[in-house]
Phi, psi and omega in degrees: 000129181283131180291131178270124181272136173278087187297323181299312180297315182296313184290319179299321179291318180293321177300321180292314182291326182264344183056054183289149179266338180226162185293134164299136190256126170282127185234129183216136173266139182247136181287332179233134182292338177296338181293343177301328182292342182272352183275123180299140174061022185286134176245132172261145181295146178263010177210170178290137186227171171255163180297320182294331175295317180297317179300317182293324177299324179285312188278336183247325182268352177072030183255155165261120186230150178213161181203152169243187187305320185291346183271351186268146184290313180233157178290345183300322179289303182296335178293327177294327180272001179079016181277344180201172173261168177263147176280174184296329181293342173272311186296328182273003175094358183300313184299313182289334181287339181302316184233311201272335187227149189297316184233164175297327179296319176297318179299322179295317178297319179298312182299321181290339183273349186283123178290141181221151175288155181303132182289135177091353181284327184233159177239348183202167179226147177220146179211155183194162172300124186294333184301335181273002179053053186288328180190168177280114186281160169277313180223168179233132178258127178236125177254131181198174180277171185301323180293318177294322180295321177301317179297319180295318178297312178301323180294319179290333181273349187303316180247134182056060186304139166208152178295138178254128180249137182233157189227161174212105179281349181115238187276060173191060185296335179297328179290321180292325180273296190288301185296318182294323178296316177300315187286325183264338185072017181234159176302141181226117181251146175205179178261124178306136184278180180302313182300320180292329178282319183288317187250341181250004173067018174298136185275164184304324186264010187265144169236168181226142173229135171259130183236129173306135184305326182290351180256001183292322177295323176299317179298315181291322177302313178296319181294319178298318181290322176295322178300316180294337180265007174096004179265105188222160175246137001286159184270122180284151182266134176275330179102127186288341181255008184268161168278106187274356182306312180295341183271348178286154175305139181308325181294337178280332195291328179220042186299313181300313181295317180298311184291327177296318179293321183284323184276335179060202180244007180260198182248037178298155176234124180262120180250116174278126182246125180213185181161183179283162177298137179063025180269347178101031179300317182296319179300312181294319180298320179293323177296318177294323179297320178299330180276349176125009180256103179297154187252136164245122186252112182296327178297317179294321178295317181299325177286322183296318187287347179251019175296153185309128175090348181284160185307315181295321178300315181297318180294321179297314181294321180296322184275313186268344181091169183286356177298339183269008180254150172272177183300331181269015177076000177279158182291131175276094187295326179294316180294320179297319180296319179296325183290316186272346181296121179080358178244096186299320182298314180292323179296316178298323179295315178300316180297326179294334177278321190265322187300316178301320179292320179297315179298317180299315180293320178301310180299319180297316180295318179299314182289330175294317177298316182294330179283338182266348183221155179269121177045061183283156165265112184255120178263133181243112185271116181225105181304322183254033183306314182288317184298322182264010173058061177246008184297333182294340182288331194260154174288321181217155179240131175247129176245124176265130185217157173217163178299152184301319181299318179292324178300315180298315181297314182294321180294317179299317180291317182295317185260005179054051178235171181284162177298324179295316178297319179297319180296321179294322177297319181296323180297331183278355183255160177296128181303142183298330178299325178288320179297320182300330181293344178264356190279137166275327179225151178229143171235120177273111185258028186275343186251213185286162177298327180295319179292321177296317181298323178296319177296320181294320179297317178296320178298318181300316179297321179294319180296316180296321178295318178297322180295320179297320179289329179299000000 
């Protein structure tokens, strides 16, 4: 069964993160031109047009448009889509020689280099703003400025990285974006050509990328994760004459020193353990502990560093006031949570007080364990490991998971709340499907303890084997 994408939700989120000026375009080739009649709200041109005009009508005019061979002004556009062949005046370089190239020989080379869809496979093309879910697209066209395009490229590379190569044949950018994307099955970015700017209204600062429809969720996944790591559009300026060290992500500032302290000189293996709320992380961690993997618990560390009178506690009270304390001078964690929830500035301030202390305690506990045991497998339980971007610290990542329905039931039972309240809490968290994508290992904790224990035992053997190879 083919998965149905909620295009409206995906596109609205991408529009927000990228701040796009025009609609991402759903683009589809049709095997029969009669199929155009089945597309809702479809408009056919009442005059001869170019391909770039049709794209602009979709992305800027908010129209659903389609065309077959008879609707195009010149054969150069439909030939790129495989709707027709080119005559000799194109193939021998005459057409390109009129304006764009010095000789017919250059024109011939240019024409031969242009990627085209297989001739005869399709009879028509249709396009529309994808946000309206007009049809299931083959590819998606996104127009944006270079900074937005950089973000889109980084987003596509975030998971399963590969080098992206882009092309420019010259005065036929639709072939570089649309045809090349169809032919390679990979994203294809290019610079809109003169014709697309003159007749299709592409702006001076715009670039275009065609993305296979099946890769759009990957693009948004990468973009969401980059956003959480501080890579956002528009890009703020640090200043060419400034000391940019304080402006770099904290993880960059002392990366060498941090990793040296954590990795030591032995053959320890650091396993990051995370998962969804009420998924059974503690249960799995205890099973691993029984097999020989000592636990470092970030929640316990986070509580320890804000105990009354400690440095982080003093900074919190100085900044937020005594309103965040209970009668016994301990930190009122519920009140603190209410204050920073939804206030990024205050949350960042709180993290600046607690994170350095947490890291110091974390490093101390890891090294204490390593000094007491030979080449240990140390598991570090962090519920928000993915959200706070700590995966780079660990040798391996374990995600404990259960189905969402079961998660809601267990959370409601554990915290004595309604199923509706539990479901709302779950909505505010990173979906478990996204966390799983970061996992080196997974434990499904949905069934009996015996089944979970069997998975954990198998995992332990794999970890020890991995440690030996390390």
